[in-house]
N, C-alpha and C positions, 0 to 999 in steps of 0.2 A: 568140432562142435558135438555136444552130447545128443543122443537120440531123443531125449526128452525135450531138449531145447528146440530141435528140429520139429518135433511134434507140436510144440506150442506155436512156433512161427507158422507152420502149415495150418493150424487150427485158426489162428487170427486171420491169415490170408484167405481162408475159404469163404468168408462172408463178413459183413460188418458186425462188430462185437461191441457191447457196452462194457464199461469198467466193472459194473456189478456182475454181469455174466462171466467176465473173465476171472474175477476174484472168486466167484462161486465155483468155477471149474478148476482153477489153477493155484489158488493161495494154499500155502502149507505152512505149518509151524515146524516141520522137520528140518533141522539144520543141514541135513545131507541132501536135500532136494530143493534148493532155492531157485527153481527155474525162472520164476517171475523176476526175482531180484537180479539174476544173471542176465536176463534179456533186457531189462531196463538199464542196468549198469553198463552193459556193452553198447547201449544206444541202438538196439535192434527193434524196439517197440516204443511207441509214444502214446500218451493219453492226451486227446484233443478235446477241449471244452466245446460244448454246444451252447449257443445263445439261450439263456433262460433255463438251462438244465443244471442240476446238481452234479456232484462228482460221480455218483453212481450211474448217471446217464451219459457221461462223457464217452467219446468213441476211443477205442483202443485199435491202433493200426500199426503196421510195420513201417519203419523208417526206410529210406533208401538203402541204408546199410543192412537192415533186416531182410529186405527183398533180395539184395545181392547175396547175403549169406545163405538164405533159403535156396535160391537158384543154384548157387555153387555146390551146396550139399546134396540137393536132390536132382540136379541136372535139368530142372524145369526152367523154361524161359521166363524172363522178367516181363511184367506188364509195363508198357511205356506210358500208360495213362495215369499213373499215380505220382 
């Protein structure tokens, strides 16, 4: 897993993030750095809607596969409460 992908997963895992916040920080038009697309395509992150909220306020979080990948790459223990 690339260092940039690990950084994205750790950033998302650090605290609750909105889709808007995530796109502001991680969206790129550079075809050589598609980290968001890589993470979503691999099923490592998910966008979860909130009742009454638009897309920009949806929650971005790690999937179980994303938590497992982050833990495997960083050696950090997984949280059992997610």
